[in-house]
Every structure is written in structure tokens, then in C-alpha cells.
SENUFI-187224 format. One record per residue (C-alpha): y, z, x; residue in three letters. Coordinates in steps of 0.5 Angstrom, whole numbers, plus 500, padded with zeros to 3 digits. Last residue first. Example, Ala and Ser with C-alpha at 12.3 -4.5 7.8 and 13.67 -1.06 7.14 Angstrom:
# residues 2
498514527SER 491516525ALA 
This chain:
# residues 767
565896575SER 571893571SER 567887569LYS 561891566SER 565896562ASP 569890559PHE 563886557LEU 560893554LEU 566895550LEU 566888547THR 558888546ARG 559895543LYS 564893538ASP 572892539PRO 576894533GLN 580889529ILE 587892526GLY 591886528LYS 594889534SER 587891536MET 585883537MET 592882541GLU 590888545LYS 583885547LEU 586878548LEU 591880553GLU 585884557ASP 581877557ALA 587874559LYS 588879565ALA 580879566LEU 581871568ASP 574872573GLY 572865569GLU 566869566ASN 571874564CYS 575869560TYR 569866557GLY 567873555SER 574874552MET 573868548LEU 566870545ALA 569877544THR 575874540TYR 570870535ALA 565876534PHE 571881533VAL 573877527ASP 578870527PRO 582869521SER 581862518ILE 585858513LEU 592859518GLY 590852521GLY 593856527GLU 588861528VAL 582856528MET 585851532GLN 587856537THR 580858538PHE 578851538LEU 583849544SER 581856548VAL 574854548ALA 575847550ASP 579850556SER 574855557ILE 569849558ASN 564853563GLY 558852559CYS 557859557LYS 564859554CYS 563852551HIS 557855547HIS 561861545ASP 567857542ILE 562853538LEU 558859536VAL 564862534THR 567856530TYR 561856526LEU 561863524ASP 568862522LEU 567856518ASP 567849521PRO 569843516LYS 564838514ILE 567831513LYS 560828513MET 562823519GLU 565829523LYS 559833522MET 555828524ASP 559827531ASN 558835532LEU 551834531LEU 551828536GLU 555832541SER 550838540ILE 544834542LEU 547831548GLY 549838551ASP 543841549LYS 538838554GLN 537844557ARG 534847551THR 534854547THR 540857547LYS 545852545SER 540849541LEU 539855537GLY 547856536ASP 548849534LEU 542848529LEU 544855526VAL 551853525THR 549846523TYR 545849517ALA 551854515ILE 556848515THR 551844510ASP 546840511PRO 545834507TYR 539833502ILE 537826500GLY 530826503SER 532822509ALA 537827510LYS 532833510MET 527829514GLU 532828520THR 534835520LEU 526837520LEU 526832526ASP 531836530ILE 528843528SER 521840531LYS 525838537GLY 528845538PRO 521848539SER 523855542ASN 520859537ALA 526861535GLN 529854534LEU 523852530TYR 524858525GLY 531856525HIS 529850523MET 525853517LEU 530857515MET 535851514THR 530847511TYR 529853506LEU 537854505ILE 538846504VAL 534846498ASN 526844497PRO 525839492SER 519841488LEU 513836486GLY 508841488LYS 507837494GLY 514839496ILE 512846495ILE 506845499GLN 509842505ASP 514848506PHE 508853505VAL 504849511TRP 510849515ARG 511857515ALA 503857516ARG 504853522THR 510857524MET 507863525ASP 513867529GLY 513873525ALA 520872523CYS 518865521CYS 512867517LEU 517872513ALA 523867512HIS 518862509ILE 515868504LEU 522870503LYS 524862502GLY 519862497TYR 522868493THR 529865493ILE 526858491MET 523861485ASP 520855481THR 516856475GLU 510851473ASN 505857475SER 497858475PHE 495854481HIS 502854486LEU 502862484LEU 495863486THR 496859493LYS 502864494PHE 498870493LEU 494868498GLU 500867503ILE 503873501ALA 496877502ARG 496874509ALA 504876510ASN 503883509LYS 510884513GLY 512889507GLU 518885505SER 513879505CYS 509883500LEU 515885496SER 517878495SER 510876493MET 510881488LEU 516879485LYS 514872485PHE 507874481GLY 510880476CYS 511877469LYS 510869471SER 504870474VAL 501875469LEU 503870463ARG 500864467GLY 493868469ALA 492870461LYS 486865461SER 483868467ASP 483875464CYS 478879469ARG 479876476ASN 486875475LEU 487883472VAL 483885479TYR 487881483ASN 494883481PHE 491890481HIS 489889488ASP 496886489HIS 500892486GLY 496896491VAL 498892497THR 505892494ALA 506900495ARG 513900497GLY 515904490SER 519898487THR 512894488CYS 508899486TYR 512899479GLY 512891479ASN 504892479ILE 504897474MET 509893469SER 505887470ALA 499891468TYR 502893462ASN 505886460ASP 498883461ILE 496888455SER 492895455LYS 489897449PRO 489903450TYR 494906454VAL 491913457ASN 490910464LYS 497908464PHE 499915463TYR 495917469ASN 498912474GLU 505913472ALA 504920473GLU 501919480GLY 507914481VAL 512919479GLN 518917484GLY 523917478ALA 523909478SER 516909478PHE 516914471LEU 521910468GLY 518903469GLU 511906466ILE 515909460ILE 519902459LYS 512899460ASN 509903455HIS 514902449THR 514894451LEU 506894450PRO 508897443SER 509904440PRO 508904433THR 513906428LEU 512910421GLY 517915423GLN 512920424SER 510915430LYS 516915433MET 517923433GLU 510923436ASP 512918442LEU 519922443ILE 515928444SER 510924449PHE 516923453VAL 518930453GLU 512932456ASP 512926461LEU 519929464HIS 519925470GLY 527924469LEU 526917469GLN 521918463ALA 527920459ILE 530914460GLY 524910458GLY 523914452ALA 530913450VAL 530906451VAL 523905447ASP 525909441TYR 532905441VAL 527899441ILE 523902435ASP 528903430ASP 533909430PRO 536910423GLN 543911423VAL 545917419GLY 550920423LYS 546926425GLY 541920428LYS 546917432MET 548924434GLU 541926437VAL 541919440PHE 547920443LEU 546927446ASN 539924449LYS 543918452ALA 548923455ASN 542927458GLU 539921461ILE 546919465LYS 542915470GLY 546909470HIS 541904467LEU 540910462CYS 547911460CYS 548904458GLY 541904454ASN 544909450ILE 550905449LEU 547899447THR 542902443THR 547905439CYS 551898438HIS 544895435VAL 543901431VAL 549900427ASP 557901428PRO 561900422ILE 566895422LEU 572897418LYS 577896424GLU 578903426SER 570904426ARG 570898431MET 575902435GLU 570908436TRP 564904439PHE 570900443LEU 572907446LYS 565909447LEU 564902452ALA 570904455GLU 567911457ASP 561908459LEU 564904465GLN 558903469GLY 560896470MET 553894466LYS 555899461CYS 562895460PHE 559889459ALA 554892454ASP 560894450MET 563887450ALA 556884448VAL 556889442ASN 563888440TYR 562880440ALA 556882435VAL 560886431LYS 565881429ASP 572880432VAL 578878429VAL 585879432ASN 586872433ARG 590872440GLU 589879442ALA 582880440LYS 580873444PHE 584876450LYS 581882450SER 574879449PHE 575874455GLN 578880459LEU 571884458ILE 567878459ALA 571877466GLU 569884468LYS 562883466PRO 561877471MET 553878473ASP 552870471ASN 548873464MET 554877463CYS 559871463LEU 553867459CYS 553873454GLN 561873453LEU 561865452ILE 556865447ASP 559871443THR 566868443LEU 563862440ILE 560866435VAL 566869434CYS 570863432ASP 573858437ALA 579854434GLN 579847432LYS 585843434GLY 582838439ASN 585842444ASN 581848442GLU 575844442MET 577841449ASP 578848451ILE 571851449CYS 568845452ALA 571847459THR 569854458ILE 562852457ALA 562847463LYS 564853467LYS 559858464ILE 553854466ASN 548859464GLY 543854461SER 544858454GLN 551858455CYS 552850456TYR 547850450GLY 551854446HIS 558850448ILE 554844446LEU 552847439PRO 559849438PRO 562843439TYR 561839433ASN 564832435VAL 568827431GLU 566820432LEU 571815436GLY 565811438ARG 566813445LYS 567820444LEU 560820440MET 557816446GLY 560822451LEU 556827447PHE 550823447VAL 550823455ILE 552830455GLU 546832451ALA 542828456GLN 545832462PRO 544839457MET 537839456ARG 537846455LYS 532846450GLN 537848444ARG 542843447ALA 537837446LEU 536839439GLY 543841437ARG 546834441ILE 541830437ILE 543834430LEU 551832432ASN 549825433TYR 546825426THR 552828423TYR 557824427ALA 554818423ASP 549812425ILE 551806421ASN 552801427PRO 546804431ALA 547799437GLY 540797437ASP 539800444LYS 543806443GLU 539808437MET 533807441GLU 536811447LEU 537817441PHE 530816439LEU 527817446GLU 532823447TRP 529826441ILE 522824443LYS 523828449GLU 525834445PHE 519835441ASN 520842439GLY 516841433ASP 522843428ARG 527839433THR 522833432TYR 522833425ALA 530834425ASN 531828429VAL 526824425LEU 530826418ILE 537825421ALA 534818424PHE 532816417THR 539819414PHE 543815419THR 540808417ASN 534805419PRO 533797417ASN 529795412LEU 525788411GLY 518792410LEU 516789417ASP 523792420LYS 521799417MET 514799420ASN 516804426ARG 519809421TYR 513809417VAL 509810424ALA 514816425VAL 513819419ALA 505819420LEU 506822427ASP 511827424THR 506830419GLU 508837419GLY 508837411HIS 516836411ASP 516830416ALA 511827411LEU 516828405LYS 522826409ARG 518819411ILE 516818404LEU 523819402TYR 526815407ASN 522809405CYS 524811397SER 531811399PHE 531804403LEU 528801397CYS 523796398PRO 524788399THR 521784393VAL 516778395GLY 510781392GLN 508782399ARG 514787400LYS 512791394ILE 505791397ASP 507794403CYS 511799400LEU 505801395THR 501802402ASP 506807404PHE 505811398ALA 498810398LYS 497813405ASP 502819402PHE 498821396LEU 501828396GLY 503828388VAL 510828390SER 509822395VAL 506818389LEU 511819384SER 517817390LYS 513811391VAL 513809383LEU 520811382SER 523807388SER 519801385PHE 522803378ALA 529802381LEU 528795383ILE 526794375LEU 534794374SER 534787376SER 530785370SER 528778368GLY 531774374GLY 524771375SER 524775382ILE 525782378VAL 520780372GLU 515777377ASN 515784381ALA 514788376MET 508784373ALA 505784381GLU 506792381LEU 503793375LEU 497788377GLU 497792384PRO 496799380MET 490797376LYS 489795369PHE 485798363CYS 488805364LEU 484811363ASP 479813368HIS 482812375GLU 489810374GLU 490816369LEU 493820374HIS 497815378VAL 500812371ILE 502819369ASP 506820375ILE 509814374PHE 511816367LEU 514822369SER 518819375ASP 521814369LEU 523820365GLU 526824371LYS 530818372ASN 533817365LEU 540816367VAL 538812373GLY 541805371ASN 540806363ARG 536800363HIS 531803368CYS 528807362LEU 527801357ILE 524796363LYS 519801364ILE 517802357ILE 516794356ALA 513793363ILE 508799361TYR 507795354CYS 506789358GLN 501792363VAL 496794357ASP 497800353HIS 490804351GLN 491807344PHE 487813344GLY 491817339ASP 494821345VAL 496814348GLN 499812341LEU 504818341GLN 506817348TYR 509810347PHE 512812340PHE 515818344SER 518814349LEU 521809345ALA 524814341SER 527817347PHE 529810350PRO 533808343GLU 536802345ASN 530798347ARG 527800341LEU 526793338ASN 522791345ARG 518797344LEU 516795337ILE 514788339GLU 510791345LEU 506795340VAL 505789335GLU 502785341SER 498791343PRO 495791336ARG 496797332LEU 490801329LYS 494805325PRO 495812328SER 492818324GLU 494825321SER 501823318PHE 503828313ASP 509823309SER 503819306SER 502812304LYS 509809307THR 506807314TYR 501801312TYR 506799306SER 511797311PRO 507791314ASN 509790321CYS 509782323GLU 505780329ASN 501775326GLY 499777318SER 495770318ASP 489774322SER 488779316SER 490786317GLN 486792319GLU 485797314GLU 489803313TYR 487808308GLY 488814313PRO 495813314ASP 498816321SER 504812324LEU 506818329PHE 504825329PRO 510829333THR 509830340PHE 510837343HIS 502837345ALA 503831350LEU 508834354SER 513829357PRO 515831364VAL 523833363GLY 528831358TYR 525830351PHE 527828345ARG 521828340VAL 521823334PHE 521825327HIS 517820323VAL 517818316ASN 524815315LYS 523812322SER 517808320ILE 521806314LYS 526803318TRP 521800323LEU 518796317CYS 524794314SER 527791321ALA 520788322MET 520784315ARG 527782316MET 
């Protein structure tokens, strides 16, 4: 009764501060001040005497309460959390040091509202963190132990919320290590930490770029008695994606699958697909996709389609798009743009236009980006008028063309040599109020350079600078490439001399220009010059011009230089260009240098690359041309052993070469034919012609006629002049000129004209 009276009198003289954010101590009303206060005698116990708080309504000092009295007041204020908190902080301002039990009391009051006072609880723990070093009479582990005892004893299960708030507060002030140690301490006290607080720590670590530490916390979750949930995995996937560490994304997926991933939702799986697709890891993305279908989860198709398009796999992209629509989801303009760009990337602009027209007819809604890709497709096909129609059509659809669309049209004109049209469009664009950007200026300058008008190029550069734009390395590249395409090699060299500073890309443009102008050796000299002075940037130089340079050296018959460059490419580049490697092998084979050709082939394998059937076929053909049929057969065996199987072209090359180079050809040819049957390889026109010619030269005219008849009656292959001539040659060798003449008339009746070899054949026999 005396305590109730005491509290009633206190409340009459004190205006408690109600607050909702982090407490600001300067806002607290002075609490329980009485300058005449004298310490109570020991027999007063824990009771409050109201007389101590009523001597003045203008309180300037707080009475010297015992911790037990403070604790009792807090307990009686348990249903008035804001009053309790105001009282708690005012005592702290007046120099009172709250002990562990006082903190437990105020924490229990704040937790009692089941999350309503989370902000106040977080603020309290942040204060504890800041005060721990100097102004607390206890250490954090003591508080943790007291909190744990309350929970374990059943005194307050709501204190579980306090543990999460403590960890969150430590994280919010950047004490990540201490937050993790606190999670471990909570577990050691016999309380399982909250999954939310663990995820919060992982997310904040990831946000601060500490992905490795975030993963370390994830790895310790089971020791803490926690199982990762969908949010845990989503946080890690986002972190790995941000870091570009897509191998780790795949490893994480495998872990999820191994553990059964019972709580993983579609969102997390779709995040994984997006991350893998972004780096064109489509085989792995497909596995995740199939896993989602197996679990009956809803698939987000756009990232998958985007990944296929970025990888150039238009067939799978369209298939995925059809699947999506069959599942009731319509393709939007973003997906359409991906499909169109992929078609153009695969040199299929006509198909891109068809898809664009179909989409527009069905949906009647196409955005500016899709229009731009369609315009670019028309430009690639040289149909500039159609591209211009789309440009004006956009306006009728209330889509205002911007500088990007203008750039596409101007670039299309430049690509097809219509430089004057490009210049007119550029002038018109500016007249319509569309401000050119640096890309437009680059395109226009490069286009004018194609005319060789260097003075006009400099005028464009001056105009560009007057607009506050600075010519970039790309600007100079466009001009250099334009001058080379105009045959102005000297002008390109003079312009390049005046470029400062010169970038690696500028050197690469010069080297590529020398290649296109038939001066690969000069380009190679420039390449070596740059390589010797900018070794640290060698990789970029190689990727920009190395493979084109090697191809040009091969075309110009500079095989020794090509070999030298090949060694450089192997050392500095991780890229693979089997077409260029094939050109080098082909050039060496044509030169009869089979030793070096085989060396190049072995180096490709030594780098961990897998030569394709084309490279094997080239090398086999080279051995046959060099009259080394045994080595070609050995190479065939080696190819099969490596898991690469010969195709129709490979067998055609082998059969043709063997029929001309070896006396023991019949046995080898029979073996090859048997191989083809086992592998179910059907002959094409070239292979039929080789086999017919082989039988004719061996005097097996009946077998030759049988093959010819089989080819014609099959209906799938129509013989050409070479097939007819091969069989006619067989008849002539047999002395059956009548049948040869009959075959000639049949050939001509089908509109196939005889070539020089056919005419020579009949001339030699008639004479």
C-alpha cells in the first residue's frame, strides 16, 4: 500500500516522456529530485516513502535509490513501458548505474509487448554496446547469462526476442565479429539463437562485401542449432552474383539438393538461374530449371530465355518462350528484344523481322527498344527504306525516336556505303532537336572517314568538342577503320601518329586495318612493337586483333610469322578460335609442312582444348596430300579414341585421298565403308561422287552404276556435273561411248551443263 502511494505521488510530479525512436537523453524530464533528500535507515527496507518526492515540484536532482528500489519501481511499471523507460534513462542521466537485474527488468518490459517496442529494444541494446567499455557495472556475458536463465527457468519466453535484438544491434554498429561471438554465447547458455538474427548478420556481412565471412557464418549454422532457410540461400546467391562468383552459386545449389532443400522456394531457385544465366552457364541453369519443375515450383522464364539469347542459342530460347506461353504467361517486350537480338547475333536478321512483325500483330504493343533492334535488322539486310519506315511508324504509335534510333539508321547507312544519306540524317536529327551523343559522332566520323575526307572528319571532331564531348579511343578507332576501308592507308597512319594518348585499342585498330589492306606483315611488326612495350596489356591486344592477324598472315602465306604469333596467342590468351587455328593448320598443310601442322595441332590439345572434327579432317587431308596415308588412318583412330567421331566430310576426304595415294587402298576403303555403315552415316553427293569415281577407276563399273542409281532413286540427292562426269568417265574407260553419250544427254536435259573436264573427256575419246 505504501509503494502504491509512493508511485502515485511520483506520477503526480513527473511528466514521463513518450518516445518511439532511439532515446535522446536531453529530452527526458527531471525525475524524482529532492535537494533535502537524506538516506533512509536500514529498517525502511525496499519501501518508498512518498515524502521524499513531494517537497518540490521543480525537481533538480534524483534521490539516491538503491538498485532493489529501482527494480521494484520497474516491476510496478511493467504495464507502462514508456514511463518505465523514461524512468530508467533519467536515472542513468543522473549517474545511477543499473545492474544486470535492472536491465533484465526493463528488457522484459519491452519484450512483453511481443515486438511492438522493437525500436525501443534495439535502442536499449545499442546503448548497452556503447556503454559496455566504461559506464556499465557488468560485462555483456553476465547479461546474456541472466537473460538465458530467465528463458530456461520459464520466467519469460518473450526474452527470445531480446537475443535477436542484441545481435541486430551489434551488427548495426558494425561489430560483426562480436555479433557472431554473441550467437555462439547464446547457444552455450543453452538457448537456440533466432534464425532471423543469424540471417540478418549474414545479409549485412554480404552487403559490406564480406562474402567469405557471410559464408563462414552460414557454415556454422548447424553448430548453432539452426537450419538455413530460403532467405539464407537467397542472401548467399545474391552475394555470389554480386561478386561474379558463379562457381560458388553452382556449389551452393548442389548443397541445397544434397540436403533435400525442403524449405527452398521458387524465388531462391530463380535467383540461382538468373545468376548462372547471366554468365551463360546454361547447362547448369538447365539443371536448376529441371529441378524446379520436378518440385512443382513456378519457374521464372525470362532469365532463362535471356541466358539462352546471350549464349546465342536461339533454338532453346524460342523453345523456352513457347513453354512459357503454354504455361499461360505471355512474352513481353523485354523477351521479344532478347529474341530479336539473338537472331541478329546469329546472322538471321530476316527471321528477326518476322518475329517482330508477328509479335506486333498479335500484341499490338512494342516498345522503343524492340523497334530499334528491328530497325537494326533491316539495316543489316541493306533495307534502309524499311528501317526508315519503322522510324516514322514509331511516331504514329506515340513513341518518340531518340538518339539511339537515329544512331542505328546512321550506322546502317555507313555500313552500306551510303555516307551522304548518313550525313543528311545526322543534320536532320539535329534539326529535330535530338542532341547527338558521343556514339553518334563516332559513327558519323567513321562514316566520313570511309570517303577519305579527313578535313571533314576534323570538322566533326571540332563540333563534337564544342558540344562538350571528348573524342574517345573508340572515336579514333572508327576513323582509323574508315580510312583503311577507303584504301587511305597513308592517311590512317598520319592520323594515328597524331592520336595522343594512344590506347591498346587504337593499336589494335591499326593492326586490323593492315590486315584488311593486305599488309599483315606490317600489322605483325606493329603487334610485336606494342607487345614488347606493354606486356601487361598483352591479353587485351591479343583478344582485339591477334586471331585476325594470324588468319591474315596465313592467307598471305606468311606461315613462319603465323607460327610465331600462334605461340604468343597460346601464352597470353585463354580464348579459343578454332576457325583461326584451322586456317593455320590448313596453310601449313597446303605448304606441305606437316611437321609444323602436327605441332600446332598438338599444342591446341596441350592447352586443354578439344580439336573438333574439322581440324582432324584438315590434318588427315594434309597427310593424304603429302602421300602419308598411314598417318591419316592413325589420326582417324586417335580421333575416335578421343570421343570425336568422323562425319560425312571426313570420310569423303579419306576415301578420296586413299583412292589416289595407296596401292593397298581397296582393303582400307572397305574398312572405312564398313565403319560408315556401323555409324549409320549416309553418303552425301560429294561422297557418292568419290565412291563412283573410285569404282570406275578400279574397273568396277557395275558397282559405280549401282551407286549412281541408288543416289538418283533415293530422291533426296540430285547428281551434279561432277557425279555425271565420274560415271561417264567410267563408261569411256570401258569403251562404252554410247552409254556415256546417253548419260551426257540425260544430264543436259536436266539443265546441267558440261564443264571443261566433261568436254575434255569426250574430246579425248573421240580423237
